[in-house]
C-alpha positions as a Markdown table, in Angstrom:
| # | Residue | x | y | z |
|---|---|---|---|---|
| 1 | Unk | -61.5 | -11.4 | -88.6 |
| 2 | Unk | -58.6 | -12.3 | -86.3 |
| 3 | Unk | -59.2 | -14.4 | -83.2 |
| 4 | Unk | -58.4 | -12.9 | -79.8 |
| 5 | Unk | -55.2 | -14.1 | -78.1 |
| 6 | Unk | -55.7 | -16.7 | -75.5 |
| 7 | Unk | -55.4 | -15.4 | -71.9 |
| 8 | Unk | -51.9 | -15.5 | -70.4 |
| 9 | Unk | -51.5 | -17.9 | -67.5 |
| 10 | Unk | -48.7 | -17.2 | -65.1 |
| 11 | Unk | -46.5 | -20.2 | -64.7 |
| 12 | Unk | -46.5 | -21.9 | -61.2 |
| 13 | Unk | -43.0 | -21.6 | -59.7 |
| 14 | Unk | -41.8 | -24.4 | -57.5 |
| 15 | Unk | -38.6 | -24.7 | -55.5 |
| 16 | Unk | -36.6 | -27.8 | -55.6 |
| 17 | Unk | -35.3 | -29.5 | -52.5 |
| 18 | Unk | -32.1 | -27.9 | -51.3 |
| 19 | Unk | -29.2 | -30.3 | -51.6 |
| 20 | Unk | -28.5 | -32.0 | -48.3 |
| 21 | Unk | -24.7 | -31.2 | -48.5 |
| 22 | Unk | -25.4 | -27.5 | -48.9 |
| 23 | Unk | -27.7 | -27.5 | -45.9 |
| 24 | Unk | -25.2 | -29.1 | -43.6 |
| 25 | Unk | -22.4 | -26.9 | -44.9 |
| 26 | Unk | -24.3 | -23.8 | -43.9 |
| 27 | Unk | -24.7 | -25.1 | -40.3 |
| 28 | Unk | -21.1 | -26.3 | -40.3 |
| 29 | Unk | -19.9 | -22.7 | -41.2 |
| 30 | Unk | -22.1 | -21.3 | -38.4 |
| 31 | Unk | -20.7 | -23.8 | -35.9 |
| 32 | Unk | -17.1 | -23.1 | -36.9 |
| 33 | Unk | -17.7 | -19.3 | -36.6 |
| 34 | Unk | -19.2 | -19.9 | -33.1 |
| 35 | Unk | -16.2 | -22.0 | -32.1 |
| 36 | Unk | -13.8 | -19.4 | -33.3 |
| 37 | Unk | -15.7 | -16.6 | -31.4 |
| 38 | Unk | -15.7 | -18.7 | -28.2 |
| 39 | Unk | -12.0 | -19.5 | -28.6 |
| 40 | Unk | -11.2 | -15.8 | -29.2 |
| 41 | Unk | -13.2 | -14.8 | -26.2 |
| 42 | Unk | -11.5 | -17.4 | -24.0 |
| 43 | Unk | -8.0 | -16.3 | -25.3 |
| 44 | Unk | -8.8 | -12.7 | -24.8 |
| 45 | Unk | -10.0 | -13.4 | -21.3 |
| 46 | Unk | -6.8 | -15.3 | -20.5 |
| 47 | Unk | -4.7 | -12.4 | -21.9 |
| 48 | Unk | -6.7 | -9.8 | -20.0 |
| 49 | Unk | -6.7 | -11.4 | -16.6 |
| 50 | Unk | -3.0 | -10.8 | -15.8 |
| 51 | Unk | -3.5 | -7.1 | -16.7 |
| 52 | Unk | -6.7 | -7.0 | -14.6 |
| 53 | Unk | -4.8 | -8.5 | -11.6 |
| 54 | Unk | -1.9 | -6.0 | -12.1 |
| 55 | Unk | -4.3 | -3.1 | -12.2 |
| 56 | Unk | -5.9 | -4.3 | -8.9 |
| 57 | Unk | -2.3 | -4.6 | -7.4 |
| 58 | Unk | -1.5 | -1.1 | -8.6 |
| 59 | Unk | -4.7 | 0.3 | -7.0 |
| 60 | Unk | -3.6 | -1.2 | -3.7 |
| 61 | Unk | -0.1 | 0.3 | -4.2 |
| 62 | Unk | -1.7 | 3.7 | -4.8 |
| 63 | Unk | -3.6 | 3.2 | -1.6 |
| 64 | Unk | -0.3 | 2.3 | 0.1 |
| 65 | Unk | 1.1 | 5.6 | -1.2 |
| 66 | Unk | -1.6 | 7.8 | 0.2 |
| 67 | Unk | -1.6 | 6.9 | 3.9 |
| 68 | Unk | -1.1 | 10.2 | 5.7 |
| 69 | Unk | -3.0 | 10.8 | 9.0 |
| 70 | Unk | -4.2 | 14.3 | 9.9 |
| 71 | Unk | -1.5 | 16.5 | 11.3 |
| 72 | Unk | -1.5 | 16.4 | 15.1 |
| 73 | Unk | -2.8 | 12.8 | 15.4 |
| 74 | Unk | -1.1 | 11.2 | 18.4 |
| 75 | Unk | 0.9 | 8.1 | 17.5 |
| 76 | Unk | 2.6 | 7.5 | 20.9 |
| 77 | Unk | 2.4 | 9.6 | 24.1 |
| 78 | Unk | 3.7 | 9.5 | 27.7 |
| 79 | Unk | 1.8 | 12.7 | 28.6 |
| 80 | Unk | -0.7 | 12.0 | 31.3 |
| 81 | Unk | -3.1 | 14.6 | 30.0 |
| 82 | Unk | -3.1 | 13.2 | 26.5 |
| 83 | Unk | -3.4 | 9.6 | 27.9 |
| 84 | Unk | -6.5 | 10.6 | 29.9 |
| 85 | Unk | -8.1 | 12.0 | 26.7 |
| 86 | Unk | -7.1 | 8.9 | 24.7 |
| 87 | Unk | -8.6 | 6.5 | 27.2 |
| 88 | Unk | -12.1 | 7.6 | 26.1 |
| 89 | Unk | -11.3 | 7.1 | 22.3 |
| 90 | Unk | -11.3 | 4.0 | 20.2 |
| 91 | Unk | -8.2 | 3.1 | 18.3 |
| 92 | Unk | -5.7 | 3.5 | 21.1 |
| 93 | Unk | -4.2 | 1.0 | 23.5 |
| 94 | Unk | -1.8 | 0.8 | 26.4 |
| 95 | Unk | 1.6 | 0.6 | 24.8 |
| 96 | Unk | 3.0 | -1.6 | 27.6 |
| 97 | Unk | 0.5 | -4.4 | 27.0 |
| 98 | Unk | 1.7 | -5.2 | 23.5 |
| 99 | Unk | 2.7 | -8.8 | 23.1 |
| 100 | Unk | 5.9 | -7.7 | 21.2 |
| 101 | Unk | 7.3 | -5.8 | 24.2 |
| 102 | Unk | 10.2 | -7.4 | 26.1 |
| 103 | Unk | 10.0 | -7.4 | 29.9 |
| 104 | Unk | 13.1 | -5.2 | 30.2 |
| 105 | Unk | 11.6 | -2.6 | 27.9 |
| 106 | Unk | 8.3 | -2.6 | 29.7 |
| 107 | Unk | 10.2 | -2.1 | 33.0 |
| 108 | Unk | 11.8 | 1.1 | 31.6 |
| 109 | Unk | 8.6 | 2.5 | 30.2 |
| 110 | Unk | 6.4 | 5.0 | 31.9 |
| 111 | Unk | 2.6 | 4.9 | 31.3 |
| 112 | Unk | 2.4 | 5.2 | 27.6 |
| 113 | Unk | -0.4 | 4.9 | 25.0 |
| 114 | Unk | -0.1 | 4.2 | 21.3 |
| 115 | Unk | -2.4 | 4.3 | 18.3 |
| 116 | Unk | -3.8 | 0.9 | 17.3 |
| 117 | Unk | -3.0 | 0.2 | 13.7 |
| 118 | Unk | -5.2 | -1.2 | 10.9 |
| 119 | Unk | -3.2 | -3.9 | 9.2 |
| 120 | Unk | -3.6 | -5.4 | 5.7 |
| 121 | Unk | -1.5 | -7.4 | 3.4 |
| 122 | Unk | 0.5 | -6.2 | 0.4 |
| 123 | Unk | 2.7 | -8.6 | -1.7 |
| 124 | Unk | 6.3 | -7.5 | -2.4 |
| 125 | Unk | 9.5 | -8.9 | -3.6 |
| 126 | Unk | 12.0 | -9.5 | -0.8 |
| 127 | Unk | 15.1 | -7.3 | -1.4 |
| 128 | Unk | 17.2 | -8.5 | -4.4 |
| 129 | Unk | 15.9 | -12.1 | -4.4 |
| 130 | Unk | 13.3 | -13.8 | -6.5 |
| 131 | Unk | 11.3 | -14.6 | -3.4 |
| 132 | Unk | 8.0 | -13.0 | -2.7 |
| 133 | Unk | 6.2 | -12.3 | 0.6 |
| 134 | Unk | 3.4 | -10.3 | 2.1 |
| 135 | Unk | 4.1 | -7.0 | 3.8 |
| 136 | Unk | 2.1 | -6.2 | 6.9 |
| 137 | Unk | 1.0 | -2.6 | 6.3 |
| 138 | Unk | 0.0 | -0.2 | 9.0 |
| 139 | Unk | -1.9 | 2.9 | 8.2 |
| 140 | Unk | 0.3 | 5.3 | 10.1 |
| 141 | Unk | 2.2 | 6.8 | 7.2 |
| 142 | Unk | 2.7 | 5.7 | 3.6 |
| 143 | Unk | 3.8 | 8.2 | 0.9 |
| 144 | Unk | 5.9 | 8.3 | -2.3 |
| 145 | Unk | 9.2 | 10.0 | -1.8 |
| 146 | Unk | 12.2 | 10.5 | -4.1 |
| 147 | Unk | 15.7 | 10.2 | -2.8 |
| 148 | Unk | 18.4 | 12.8 | -3.7 |
| 149 | Unk | 19.7 | 10.5 | -6.4 |
| 150 | Unk | 16.2 | 10.3 | -8.0 |
| 151 | Unk | 15.2 | 6.9 | -6.8 |
| 152 | Unk | 11.5 | 6.6 | -6.1 |
| 153 | Unk | 10.3 | 4.9 | -2.9 |
| 154 | Unk | 7.1 | 4.4 | -1.0 |
| 155 | Unk | 8.1 | 5.2 | 2.5 |
| 156 | Unk | 6.2 | 3.5 | 5.3 |
| 157 | Unk | 6.5 | 4.6 | 8.9 |
| 158 | Unk | 4.4 | 2.5 | 11.4 |
| 159 | Unk | 4.5 | 1.7 | 15.0 |
| 160 | Unk | 6.6 | 3.4 | 17.7 |
| 161 | Unk | 8.8 | 1.0 | 19.6 |
| 162 | Unk | 10.2 | 1.9 | 23.0 |
| 163 | Unk | 13.4 | 0.1 | 24.2 |
| 164 | Unk | 15.5 | 0.1 | 27.4 |
| 165 | Unk | 18.9 | 1.8 | 27.1 |
| 166 | Unk | 22.0 | 2.1 | 29.2 |
| 167 | Unk | 22.2 | 4.0 | 32.5 |
| 168 | Unk | 18.4 | 3.7 | 33.0 |
| 169 | Unk | 17.6 | 5.6 | 29.9 |
| 170 | Unk | 15.3 | 4.4 | 27.1 |
| 171 | Unk | 14.8 | 5.0 | 23.4 |
| 172 | Unk | 11.8 | 5.3 | 21.1 |
| 173 | Unk | 11.9 | 4.6 | 17.4 |
| 174 | Unk | 9.4 | 4.6 | 14.5 |
| 175 | Unk | 9.6 | 1.4 | 12.4 |
| 176 | Unk | 10.5 | 2.1 | 8.8 |
| 177 | Unk | 10.1 | 0.3 | 5.5 |
| 178 | Unk | 10.7 | 1.5 | 2.0 |
| 179 | Unk | 9.2 | -0.1 | -1.1 |
| 180 | Unk | 10.3 | 0.3 | -4.7 |
| 181 | Unk | 7.0 | 0.7 | -6.6 |
| 182 | Unk | 5.8 | -2.0 | -9.0 |
| 183 | Unk | 5.4 | -1.3 | -12.7 |
| 184 | Unk | 2.6 | -2.0 | -15.1 |
| 185 | Unk | 3.9 | -5.3 | -16.4 |
| 186 | Unk | 1.7 | -8.2 | -15.3 |
| 187 | Unk | 3.2 | -10.0 | -12.2 |
| 188 | Unk | 5.5 | -7.1 | -11.4 |
| 189 | Unk | 5.9 | -6.6 | -7.6 |
| 190 | Unk | 7.6 | -3.8 | -5.7 |
| 191 | Unk | 10.8 | -4.5 | -3.8 |
| 192 | Unk | 11.1 | -3.6 | -0.2 |
| 193 | Unk | 14.0 | -2.7 | 2.0 |
| 194 | Unk | 14.0 | -2.3 | 5.7 |
| 195 | Unk | 16.6 | -1.0 | 8.1 |
| 196 | Unk | 16.9 | -0.3 | 11.8 |
| 197 | Unk | 15.9 | 3.3 | 12.2 |
| 198 | Unk | 17.4 | 6.1 | 14.4 |
| 199 | Unk | 16.1 | 6.2 | 17.9 |
| 200 | Unk | 15.3 | 9.2 | 20.1 |
| 201 | Unk | 17.2 | 8.9 | 23.4 |
| 202 | Unk | 15.3 | 9.7 | 26.5 |
| 203 | Unk | 16.1 | 10.1 | 30.2 |
| 204 | Unk | 13.9 | 8.3 | 32.7 |
| 205 | Unk | 12.0 | 11.4 | 33.7 |
| 206 | Unk | 11.3 | 12.6 | 30.1 |
| 207 | Unk | 7.8 | 12.8 | 28.8 |
| 208 | Unk | 7.6 | 12.2 | 25.1 |
| 209 | Unk | 4.9 | 12.3 | 22.4 |
| 210 | Unk | 5.2 | 11.4 | 18.7 |
| 211 | Unk | 2.7 | 12.9 | 16.2 |
| 212 | Unk | 1.7 | 11.7 | 12.8 |
| 213 | Unk | 4.4 | 12.1 | 10.1 |
| 214 | Unk | 3.7 | 14.4 | 7.2 |
| 215 | Unk | 5.3 | 14.6 | 3.7 |
| 216 | Unk | 7.6 | 17.7 | 3.5 |
| 217 | Unk | 6.0 | 20.0 | 0.8 |
| 218 | Unk | 9.3 | 21.4 | -0.3 |
| 219 | Unk | 11.6 | 18.4 | -0.5 |
| 220 | Unk | 10.4 | 15.1 | -1.9 |
| 221 | Unk | 13.0 | 13.1 | 0.0 |
| 222 | Unk | 11.9 | 14.4 | 3.4 |
| 223 | Unk | 9.2 | 13.5 | 5.9 |
| 224 | Unk | 8.4 | 15.8 | 8.8 |
| 225 | Unk | 7.9 | 14.0 | 12.1 |
| 226 | Unk | 6.5 | 16.3 | 14.8 |
| 227 | Unk | 7.2 | 15.5 | 18.5 |
| 228 | Unk | 6.9 | 17.0 | 21.9 |
| 229 | Unk | 9.5 | 16.5 | 24.7 |
| 230 | Unk | 8.8 | 17.8 | 28.2 |
| 231 | Unk | 6.3 | 20.3 | 26.9 |
| 232 | Unk | 8.7 | 21.6 | 24.2 |
| 233 | Unk | 7.6 | 21.0 | 20.5 |
| 234 | Unk | 10.1 | 20.1 | 17.9 |
| 235 | Unk | 10.5 | 18.4 | 14.5 |
| 236 | Unk | 12.4 | 15.4 | 13.3 |
| 237 | Unk | 13.5 | 15.1 | 9.7 |
| 238 | Unk | 13.3 | 11.6 | 8.1 |
| 239 | Unk | 15.1 | 11.5 | 4.8 |
| 240 | Unk | 15.0 | 8.6 | 2.4 |
| 241 | Unk | 18.3 | 7.5 | 0.9 |
| 242 | Unk | 19.0 | 6.0 | -2.5 |
| 243 | Unk | 19.1 | 2.5 | -0.9 |
| 244 | Unk | 15.7 | 3.0 | 0.8 |
| 245 | Unk | 17.0 | 3.7 | 4.3 |
| 246 | Unk | 15.2 | 6.4 | 6.1 |
| 247 | Unk | 17.6 | 8.5 | 8.2 |
| 248 | Unk | 16.2 | 10.5 | 11.1 |
| 249 | Unk | 17.7 | 13.7 | 12.5 |
| 250 | Unk | 16.7 | 16.5 | 14.8 |
| 251 | Unk | 15.6 | 19.6 | 12.9 |
| 252 | Unk | 14.3 | 21.6 | 15.8 |
| 253 | Unk | 13.6 | 21.2 | 19.5 |
| 254 | Unk | 15.4 | 19.5 | 22.4 |
| 255 | Unk | 15.3 | 15.8 | 21.2 |
| 256 | Unk | 18.5 | 13.8 | 20.9 |
| 257 | Unk | 19.2 | 10.9 | 18.6 |
| 258 | Unk | 21.0 | 7.9 | 20.0 |
């Protein structure tokens, strides 16, 4: 008679001690991966920041390109009725008290009120040089316009400046600046050009009002500048040229250009 097989006993498995070199190699690989990831993140941030800064600049440029006050907003007026209404509103001031006015100009001015401007800074390249500066931007008018030759400009029209003229006359003129828009390349800045504008010539007894300029909806090179002279309404045309100069002319009404 055969004997029963002895019971099977499962062997006890034990793990040997991991070699010290293999343990440190694993942590070394992990550390190296961490260093590579940190370096990649740092490099990516360095590469991203210029594009982030340029995007912020372009957002401000877009803001600069969309500054159009509601039609009928008074920029400058010598009309006593309008002045009486503006005295009770914020955002307007006596035009003759401006620190930039020369005594001879103030002496030739009637009582006149002007809109107070909200000023902020916008960096631009100065003409055809490699120098950069900050442009003081007023919120009177800023809009993209395209000259007849297809050159794109951001046209800025800001404060109205009155001056004394010959024979007791005087002139009023809207300050103009044109900026070639910046591109998407990091560090790219727009180039600005500024020229002396065309002035409206006034007799001593004339009563003149400038209203907020508006982009012409039919011609991308034109800006409509409404005015009123001695109770008669009219329109000036301001047309941007290929070189950035904005040329004013009388489209309708009794105004005369100097």
